[in-house]
ZAVEX-27582 format. One record per residue (C-alpha): residue in three letters; x, y, z. Coordinates in nm, 2 decimals, padded with zeros to 4 digits. Example, Ala and Ser with C-alpha at 12.3 -4.5 7.8 and 13.67 -1.06 7.14 Angstrom:
// ZAVEX-27582
("ALA"; (01.23; -00.45; 00.78))
("SER"; (01.37; -00.11; 00.71))
//
This chain:
// ZAVEX-27582
("MET"; (-09.20; 00.09; -01.53))
("SER"; (-08.99; -00.12; -01.75))
("GLY"; (-08.69; 00.11; -01.68))
("SER"; (-08.76; 00.10; -01.32))
("PHE"; (-08.80; -00.27; -01.33))
("GLY"; (-08.48; -00.29; -01.54))
("SER"; (-08.29; -00.10; -01.28))
("GLY"; (-08.44; -00.33; -01.02))
("GLY"; (-08.23; -00.60; -01.17))
("GLY"; (-07.97; -00.46; -00.92))
("ARG"; (-08.12; -00.70; -00.67))
("GLY"; (-07.94; -00.99; -00.84))
("SER"; (-07.61; -00.79; -00.84))
("TRP"; (-07.66; -00.71; -00.47))
("TRP"; (-07.70; -01.08; -00.39))
("ARG"; (-07.39; -01.17; -00.58))
("ARG"; (-07.19; -00.90; -00.42))
("GLY"; (-07.30; -01.03; -00.08))
("ASN"; (-07.20; -01.38; -00.18))
("ASP"; (-06.87; -01.25; -00.32))
("ALA"; (-06.79; -01.08; 00.01))
("GLN"; (-06.86; -01.40; 00.20))
("ARG"; (-06.64; -01.59; -00.04))
("ASP"; (-06.36; -01.33; 00.00))
("GLU"; (-06.38; -01.37; 00.38))
("ALA"; (-06.37; -01.75; 00.34))
("VAL"; (-06.08; -01.73; 00.11))
("ALA"; (-05.90; -01.50; 00.35))
("ALA"; (-05.97; -01.75; 00.63))
("ARG"; (-05.84; -02.03; 00.41))
("ASP"; (-05.52; -01.84; 00.33))
("ALA"; (-05.46; -01.76; 00.70))
("ALA"; (-05.52; -02.12; 00.80))
("GLN"; (-05.29; -02.24; 00.52))
("LEU"; (-05.01; -02.01; 00.64))
("ALA"; (-05.06; -02.13; 01.00))
("PHE"; (-05.04; -02.49; 00.87))
("TYR"; (-04.72; -02.43; 00.69))
("ASP"; (-04.57; -02.26; 00.99))
("LEU"; (-04.67; -02.54; 01.22))
("GLU"; (-04.53; -02.80; 00.98))
("ALA"; (-04.20; -02.62; 00.97))
("ALA"; (-04.19; -02.59; 01.35))
("GLN"; (-04.27; -02.96; 01.38))
("ARG"; (-03.98; -03.05; 01.15))
("GLU"; (-03.75; -02.85; 01.38))
("ALA"; (-03.90; -03.03; 01.68))
("GLU"; (-03.85; -03.37; 01.52))
("LEU"; (-03.49; -03.29; 01.47))
("ALA"; (-03.45; -03.18; 01.83))
("VAL"; (-03.63; -03.48; 01.97))
("GLU"; (-03.42; -03.72; 01.76))
("THR"; (-03.11; -03.55; 01.89))
("VAL"; (-03.22; -03.59; 02.25))
("ARG"; (-03.33; -03.94; 02.20))
("ALA"; (-02.99; -04.04; 02.05))
("ALA"; (-02.80; -03.88; 02.34))
("GLU"; (-02.93; -04.07; 02.64))
("ASP"; (-03.22; -04.26; 02.81))
("SER"; (-03.27; -04.07; 03.13))
("ALA"; (-03.61; -04.03; 03.31))
("MET"; (-03.61; -03.67; 03.20))
("VAL"; (-03.56; -03.76; 02.84))
("ARG"; (-03.83; -04.03; 02.86))
("GLN"; (-04.07; -03.78; 03.00))
("ALA"; (-03.99; -03.52; 02.73))
("LEU"; (-04.04; -03.79; 02.46))
("ALA"; (-04.38; -03.88; 02.61))
("ASP"; (-04.48; -03.52; 02.62))
("TYR"; (-04.39; -03.49; 02.25))
("ARG"; (-04.59; -03.79; 02.16))
("GLY"; (-04.90; -03.63; 02.32))
("LEU"; (-04.83; -03.30; 02.15))
("THR"; (-04.79; -03.48; 01.81))
("GLU"; (-05.13; -03.65; 01.86))
("ARG"; (-05.29; -03.31; 01.93))
("ILE"; (-05.12; -03.16; 01.62))
("ASN"; (-05.24; -03.45; 01.41))
("GLN"; (-05.60; -03.39; 01.53))
("VAL"; (-05.58; -03.02; 01.44))
("THR"; (-05.43; -03.10; 01.10))
("LEU"; (-05.71; -03.34; 01.03))
("GLY"; (-05.96; -03.06; 01.12))
("TYR"; (-05.78; -02.82; 00.89))
("PHE"; (-05.81; -03.06; 00.60))
("ALA"; (-06.17; -03.13; 00.68))
("ALA"; (-06.24; -02.75; 00.67))
("LEU"; (-06.08; -02.73; 00.33))
("ASP"; (-06.32; -02.99; 00.20))
("VAL"; (-06.63; -02.81; 00.32))
("ALA"; (-06.65; -02.60; 00.00))
("ASP"; (-06.46; -02.54; -00.32))
("LEU"; (-06.41; -02.16; -00.28))
("GLU"; (-06.30; -02.14; -00.65))
("ALA"; (-06.63; -02.28; -00.78))
("ALA"; (-06.84; -02.05; -01.00))
("GLU"; (-07.15; -02.09; -00.79))
("LEU"; (-07.16; -02.16; -00.42))
("ALA"; (-07.45; -02.17; -00.18))
("PRO"; (-07.42; -01.89; 00.08))
("GLY"; (-07.46; -02.15; 00.36))
("ALA"; (-07.16; -02.35; 00.24))
("VAL"; (-06.94; -02.05; 00.21))
("ALA"; (-07.03; -01.94; 00.56))
("GLU"; (-06.97; -02.28; 00.71))
("ALA"; (-06.63; -02.30; 00.52))
("ARG"; (-06.53; -01.96; 00.66))
("GLN"; (-06.63; -02.06; 01.01))
("ARG"; (-06.45; -02.40; 00.99))
("LEU"; (-06.14; -02.25; 00.84))
("ALA"; (-06.13; -01.97; 01.10))
("HIS"; (-06.16; -02.23; 01.38))
("ALA"; (-05.88; -02.44; 01.21))
("HIS"; (-05.66; -02.13; 01.20))
("GLN"; (-05.72; -02.07; 01.57))
("GLN"; (-05.63; -02.43; 01.66))
("LEU"; (-05.32; -02.44; 01.44))
("ASN"; (-05.20; -02.12; 01.61))
("ALA"; (-05.27; -02.28; 01.95))
("ARG"; (-05.07; -02.59; 01.87))
("GLN"; (-04.79; -02.37; 01.72))
("ALA"; (-04.77; -02.18; 02.06))
("GLU"; (-04.77; -02.51; 02.24))
("LEU"; (-04.50; -02.65; 02.02))
("SER"; (-04.29; -02.34; 02.07))
("ALA"; (-04.32; -02.37; 02.45))
("TYR"; (-04.23; -02.74; 02.43))
("LEU"; (-03.91; -02.66; 02.23))
("ALA"; (-03.82; -02.39; 02.49))
("ARG"; (-03.85; -02.65; 02.77))
("LEU"; (-03.65; -02.90; 02.56))
("GLN"; (-03.36; -02.67; 02.49))
("PRO"; (-03.14; -02.77; 02.79))
("LEU"; (-03.17; -03.13; 02.68))
("VAL"; (-03.10; -03.04; 02.32))
("GLN"; (-02.79; -02.85; 02.43))
("HIS"; (-02.66; -03.14; 02.64))
("ALA"; (-02.73; -03.38; 02.35))
("GLU"; (-02.55; -03.16; 02.10))
("ASP"; (-02.25; -03.14; 02.34))
("GLN"; (-02.25; -03.52; 02.35))
("LEU"; (-02.29; -03.54; 01.98))
("ALA"; (-01.99; -03.32; 01.93))
("ARG"; (-01.78; -03.58; 02.10))
("VAL"; (-01.89; -03.86; 01.87))
("ALA"; (-01.70; -03.77; 01.55))
("PRO"; (-01.36; -03.73; 01.72))
("ALA"; (-01.41; -04.05; 01.92))
("VAL"; (-01.50; -04.25; 01.62))
("GLU"; (-01.21; -04.10; 01.43))
("GLN"; (-00.97; -04.19; 01.71))
("ALA"; (-01.10; -04.55; 01.71))
("LYS"; (-01.05; -04.58; 01.34))
("ARG"; (-00.69; -04.44; 01.37))
("GLU"; (-00.61; -04.70; 01.63))
("LEU"; (-00.75; -04.97; 01.41))
("LEU"; (-00.54; -04.85; 01.12))
("GLY"; (-00.24; -04.84; 01.35))
("ALA"; (-00.30; -05.20; 01.47))
("THR"; (-00.34; -05.32; 01.11))
("THR"; (-00.02; -05.15; 01.00))
("ALA"; (00.17; -05.30; 01.30))
("LEU"; (00.04; -05.65; 01.23))
("ASP"; (00.14; -05.61; 00.86))
("ALA"; (00.49; -05.52; 00.97))
("VAL"; (00.51; -05.82; 01.21))
("ARG"; (00.40; -06.06; 00.94))
("ALA"; (00.66; -05.91; 00.70))
("ALA"; (00.92; -06.00; 00.97))
("GLY"; (00.81; -06.36; 00.96))
("LEU"; (00.59; -06.36; 01.28))
("THR"; (00.23; -06.47; 01.24))
("ALA"; (00.08; -06.29; 01.54))
("THR"; (-00.22; -06.52; 01.50))
("GLU"; (-00.39; -06.43; 01.83))
("SER"; (-00.35; -06.06; 01.78))
("ALA"; (-00.48; -06.09; 01.42))
("ALA"; (-00.79; -06.28; 01.54))
("ARG"; (-00.86; -06.02; 01.80))
("LEU"; (-00.83; -05.74; 01.54))
("ALA"; (-01.07; -05.93; 01.31))
("ALA"; (-01.32; -05.96; 01.60))
("LEU"; (-01.34; -05.58; 01.60))
("ALA"; (-01.48; -05.57; 01.25))
("PRO"; (-01.85; -05.59; 01.36))
("GLU"; (-01.79; -05.30; 01.61))
("LEU"; (-01.64; -05.09; 01.33))
("THR"; (-01.95; -05.16; 01.12))
("LYS"; (-02.17; -05.03; 01.41))
("LEU"; (-01.96; -04.72; 01.45))
("ASN"; (-02.01; -04.65; 01.08))
("GLU"; (-02.38; -04.69; 01.11))
("GLY"; (-02.37; -04.39; 01.35))
("VAL"; (-02.57; -04.25; 01.64))
("THR"; (-02.90; -04.25; 01.45))
("ARG"; (-02.91; -04.63; 01.49))
("HIS"; (-02.71; -04.69; 01.80))
("GLY"; (-02.74; -04.37; 02.00))
("ILE"; (-02.47; -04.13; 02.13))
("LYS"; (-02.40; -04.31; 02.46))
("ASP"; (-02.35; -04.65; 02.30))
("THR"; (-02.15; -04.51; 02.01))
("LEU"; (-01.91; -04.33; 02.25))
("ARG"; (-01.88; -04.64; 02.46))
("ARG"; (-01.81; -04.86; 02.16))
("ALA"; (-01.56; -04.61; 02.01))
("ALA"; (-01.37; -04.60; 02.34))
("GLU"; (-01.36; -04.98; 02.36))
("VAL"; (-01.25; -05.02; 02.00))
("ARG"; (-00.98; -04.76; 02.05))
("ARG"; (-00.86; -04.94; 02.37))
("GLN"; (-00.85; -05.28; 02.22))
("ALA"; (-00.69; -05.17; 01.90))
("ALA"; (-00.42; -04.98; 02.09))
("GLN"; (-00.35; -05.29; 02.30))
("ILE"; (-00.33; -05.50; 01.98))
("ARG"; (-00.10; -05.25; 01.82))
("ALA"; (00.13; -05.23; 02.13))
("GLU"; (00.15; -05.61; 02.15))
("ALA"; (00.23; -05.63; 01.78))
("GLU"; (00.50; -05.37; 01.81))
("GLN"; (00.65; -05.55; 02.10))
("LEU"; (00.63; -05.89; 01.94))
("PRO"; (00.98; -05.88; 01.77))
("GLU"; (01.14; -05.78; 02.10))
("GLN"; (00.94; -06.04; 02.28))
("ALA"; (01.06; -06.31; 02.04))
("ALA"; (01.42; -06.20; 02.08))
("GLY"; (01.38; -06.20; 02.45))
("ILE"; (01.25; -06.55; 02.45))
("ASP"; (01.54; -06.65; 02.23))
("ARG"; (01.78; -06.49; 02.48))
("ARG"; (01.62; -06.67; 02.77))
("LEU"; (01.63; -07.00; 02.59))
("ALA"; (02.00; -06.96; 02.54))
("SER"; (02.06; -06.84; 02.90))
("LEU"; (01.87; -07.13; 03.05))
("ARG"; (02.05; -07.38; 02.84))
("THR"; (02.37; -07.25; 02.98))
("ARG"; (02.24; -07.27; 03.33))
("ILE"; (02.13; -07.63; 03.28))
("ASP"; (02.48; -07.71; 03.17))
("ALA"; (02.63; -07.53; 03.47))
("LEU"; (02.39; -07.72; 03.70))
("ARG"; (02.49; -08.05; 03.55))
("THR"; (02.86; -07.96; 03.61))
("ARG"; (02.79; -07.84; 03.96))
("SER"; (02.59; -08.16; 04.04))
("ALA"; (02.91; -08.36; 03.98))
("VAL"; (03.07; -08.18; 04.28))
("VAL"; (02.79; -08.23; 04.52))
("GLU"; (02.85; -08.60; 04.59))
("PRO"; (03.22; -08.55; 04.68))
("THR"; (03.11; -08.26; 04.91))
("LEU"; (02.86; -08.49; 05.08))
("SER"; (03.13; -08.76; 05.12))
("GLU"; (03.35; -08.51; 05.30))
("LEU"; (03.06; -08.42; 05.53))
("ARG"; (03.00; -08.78; 05.61))
("ARG"; (03.37; -08.84; 05.69))
("GLY"; (03.41; -08.53; 05.91))
("PHE"; (03.08; -08.48; 06.09))
("ALA"; (02.81; -08.67; 06.28))
("SER"; (02.51; -08.79; 06.06))
("ALA"; (02.28; -08.53; 06.22))
("CYS"; (02.49; -08.27; 06.04))
("TRP"; (02.43; -08.39; 05.69))
("GLN"; (02.14; -08.64; 05.70))
("ASP"; (01.89; -08.38; 05.56))
("LEU"; (02.11; -08.33; 05.25))
("GLN"; (02.13; -08.70; 05.15))
("ARG"; (01.87; -08.66; 04.86))
("VAL"; (02.03; -08.35; 04.71))
("PRO"; (02.22; -08.54; 04.43))
("LEU"; (01.90; -08.72; 04.33))
("GLN"; (01.71; -08.40; 04.34))
("LEU"; (01.96; -08.23; 04.12))
("ASP"; (01.95; -08.51; 03.86))
("GLU"; (01.57; -08.48; 03.86))
("ALA"; (01.58; -08.10; 03.83))
("VAL"; (01.82; -08.13; 03.53))
("ARG"; (01.59; -08.37; 03.35))
("SER"; (01.28; -08.17; 03.43))
("ALA"; (01.44; -07.85; 03.32))
("GLU"; (01.56; -08.00; 02.99))
("ALA"; (01.21; -08.13; 02.92))
("ARG"; (01.04; -07.80; 02.99))
("LEU"; (01.31; -07.61; 02.80))
("ALA"; (01.23; -07.83; 02.50))
("GLU"; (00.86; -07.75; 02.54))
("ALA"; (00.95; -07.38; 02.55))
("ALA"; (01.15; -07.41; 02.23))
("ARG"; (00.87; -07.58; 02.05))
("ALA"; (00.62; -07.32; 02.17))
("ARG"; (00.86; -07.05; 02.05))
("ASP"; (00.89; -07.21; 01.70))
("GLU"; (00.51; -07.23; 01.68))
("GLN"; (00.49; -06.87; 01.80))
("ARG"; (00.29; -06.97; 02.11))
("TRP"; (00.44; -06.69; 02.31))
("ALA"; (00.24; -06.73; 02.63))
("ASP"; (00.31; -07.10; 02.64))
("ALA"; (00.68; -07.04; 02.58))
("THR"; (00.70; -06.78; 02.85))
("ALA"; (00.52; -07.01; 03.10))
("ALA"; (00.75; -07.30; 03.03))
("LEU"; (01.06; -07.08; 03.06))
("GLY"; (00.93; -06.96; 03.40))
("THR"; (00.90; -07.32; 03.52))
("VAL"; (01.26; -07.39; 03.40))
("ARG"; (01.39; -07.09; 03.59))
("VAL"; (01.21; -07.20; 03.91))
("LEU"; (01.35; -07.55; 03.88))
("LEU"; (01.70; -07.42; 03.83))
("ASP"; (01.67; -07.17; 04.12))
("THR"; (01.56; -07.44; 04.35))
("ALA"; (01.83; -07.68; 04.24))
("ASP"; (02.10; -07.41; 04.26))
("GLY"; (01.98; -07.34; 04.62))
("SER"; (02.01; -07.71; 04.71))
("ALA"; (02.36; -07.74; 04.56))
("GLN"; (02.47; -07.42; 04.74))
("ALA"; (02.32; -07.55; 05.07))
("VAL"; (02.56; -07.85; 05.05))
("ALA"; (02.86; -07.63; 04.99))
("ASP"; (02.76; -07.39; 05.26))
("ARG"; (02.70; -07.67; 05.51))
("LEU"; (03.05; -07.80; 05.47))
("ARG"; (03.20; -07.45; 05.49))
("ARG"; (03.01; -07.36; 05.80))
("LEU"; (03.07; -07.69; 05.98))
("THR"; (03.44; -07.68; 05.90))
("ALA"; (03.46; -07.32; 06.04))
("VAL"; (03.27; -07.39; 06.36))
("ALA"; (03.46; -07.71; 06.42))
("SER"; (03.79; -07.53; 06.42))
("GLU"; (03.67; -07.23; 06.62))
("PRO"; (03.32; -07.26; 06.78))
("THR"; (03.37; -06.96; 07.01))
("ALA"; (03.36; -06.72; 06.71))
("GLU"; (02.99; -06.82; 06.64))
("VAL"; (02.91; -06.79; 07.01))
("GLU"; (03.05; -06.44; 07.03))
("ARG"; (02.85; -06.34; 06.72))
("ALA"; (02.53; -06.45; 06.89))
("ARG"; (02.61; -06.29; 07.22))
("PHE"; (02.71; -05.96; 07.06))
("ALA"; (02.38; -05.95; 06.87))
("LEU"; (02.19; -06.02; 07.19))
("ARG"; (02.38; -05.75; 07.39))
("ASP"; (02.32; -05.50; 07.12))
("ALA"; (01.95; -05.57; 07.12))
("GLN"; (01.94; -05.55; 07.51))
("ARG"; (02.11; -05.21; 07.50))
("LEU"; (01.85; -05.08; 07.25))
("ALA"; (01.57; -05.23; 07.46))
("MET"; (01.69; -05.04; 07.77))
("ALA"; (01.76; -04.71; 07.59))
("GLY"; (01.56; -04.44; 07.78))
("ARG"; (01.40; -04.69; 08.01))
("SER"; (01.45; -04.82; 08.37))
("THR"; (01.28; -05.15; 08.29))
("PRO"; (01.25; -05.32; 07.96))
("ASP"; (00.92; -05.38; 07.78))
("PRO"; (00.81; -05.74; 07.84))
("ARG"; (00.76; -05.77; 07.46))
("HIS"; (01.13; -05.72; 07.42))
("ALA"; (01.27; -05.87; 07.74))
("GLY"; (01.09; -06.21; 07.71))
("PRO"; (01.23; -06.30; 07.36))
("LEU"; (01.58; -06.17; 07.45))
("ASP"; (01.59; -06.37; 07.78))
("ALA"; (01.48; -06.68; 07.59))
("ALA"; (01.75; -06.63; 07.33))
("VAL"; (02.02; -06.59; 07.59))
("LEU"; (01.91; -06.92; 07.75))
("ARG"; (01.91; -07.08; 07.40))
("VAL"; (02.28; -06.98; 07.35))
("ASP"; (02.38; -07.11; 07.69))
("ARG"; (02.21; -07.44; 07.62))
("ALA"; (02.38; -07.47; 07.28))
("VAL"; (02.72; -07.41; 07.43))
("ALA"; (02.66; -07.66; 07.72))
("ALA"; (02.53; -07.93; 07.47))
("LEU"; (02.84; -07.88; 07.25))
("SER"; (03.07; -07.91; 07.55))
("ALA"; (02.90; -08.23; 07.66))
("ALA"; (02.89; -08.39; 07.32))
("GLY"; (03.23; -08.57; 07.33))
("ARG"; (03.40; -08.68; 07.01))
("HIS"; (03.11; -08.64; 06.77))
("PRO"; (02.93; -08.31; 06.85))
("ASP"; (02.62; -08.20; 06.65))
("TYR"; (02.77; -07.89; 06.51))
("TRP"; (02.47; -07.83; 06.29))
("LEU"; (02.23; -07.82; 06.58))
("PHE"; (02.48; -07.59; 06.75))
("LEU"; (02.48; -07.35; 06.46))
("THR"; (02.10; -07.37; 06.42))
("GLU"; (02.05; -07.27; 06.78))
("LEU"; (02.29; -06.98; 06.75))
("ASP"; (02.12; -06.87; 06.43))
("GLY"; (01.79; -06.88; 06.60))
("ALA"; (01.92; -06.66; 06.89))
("ARG"; (02.05; -06.40; 06.64))
("GLN"; (01.72; -06.41; 06.46))
("ALA"; (01.53; -06.34; 06.78))
("ALA"; (01.76; -06.05; 06.86))
("ALA"; (01.70; -05.91; 06.51))
("GLU"; (01.32; -05.94; 06.55))
("VAL"; (01.33; -05.75; 06.88))
("VAL"; (01.54; -05.47; 06.72))
("ALA"; (01.29; -05.44; 06.43))
("LEU"; (01.00; -05.42; 06.68))
("ILE"; (01.17; -05.15; 06.88))
("ARG"; (01.24; -04.94; 06.57))
("ALA"; (00.89; -04.99; 06.44))
("ASP"; (00.74; -04.86; 06.78))
("ALA"; (00.98; -04.56; 06.76))
("ARG"; (00.84; -04.44; 06.43))
//
């Protein structure tokens, strides 16, 4: 009996073997869940990288939806992860003694966690597949960033080098230097990269920095020639002022000759020319002095503007002085031979009339009307000159003939425009 009873001690071994089998199953479930957890964790790191790449590239509706989907998926993964950790805490499978119920619950919980982890792994894989087109687009955009930033930095270096050369030549280039300094914060943002500022903003910023730096560089490189050009214009305009002053001295004698030889209507409108020339000379000298000061202070825009004003003043004054000389020349010529001017006008009108009738039996009223009026204008001018007596208004006569020739020219231009 005792031997039989002793052999009956196998009941305790049988119980432990059953418990060990449950423990082995629970350990296998734990190992499988652990492997699934590590796989999911690795896949999630890959997904995080892909999502960050997409987020940095753009902010379209499609991207916002993909990010929202990922947030929801992350929440589900976190819930499953918490369930996995909770399953691990159900029982210490390495303990010497474990209640059968605890082992069974641990195995069941770990098997469920394994299943959930695999499900989220499959869901994450599907999400990454859907995200791939956006990732590819983002990577294409990202590939443009480094070259764009490098180009911007090269332009900044070029602008800095150009400004250094300008300063070495004695030119301050204050405005260009200030504009270059203003780009420093933008360079800092470029160095911070797309992680902080995004691909789209980084590309835009790089392009703008490159554009502005290139403009500053070009302006700096042109500055020596600009300064030399202003110096040449200063010298040229000084010479023109001296020439105008000399020319002004001739205007009054020319006016005196007009007064002696012709009726007042022929020269009355020119009476103020000598005064206008004196005022133009004074104004031009004052503005030229302003331009010279601006040049010395390297205020290039102000110098250029002042020089432009001087040129306009001199052009206007030269025109006025020339008008006096031309008036005397024309009046002298027409007084000696008025028929020459009349023939010029009639020739222009006949030429226009022939062109208006070319290929037509009757002229176009748009052509005939102005030409008929111009013919009458010439006839009236000739009649008025004949009836004027000793002091004819030769200037009115010339003005009327000029008007007739202008009318003929306008009709010719209209005919040719219609023929195109």
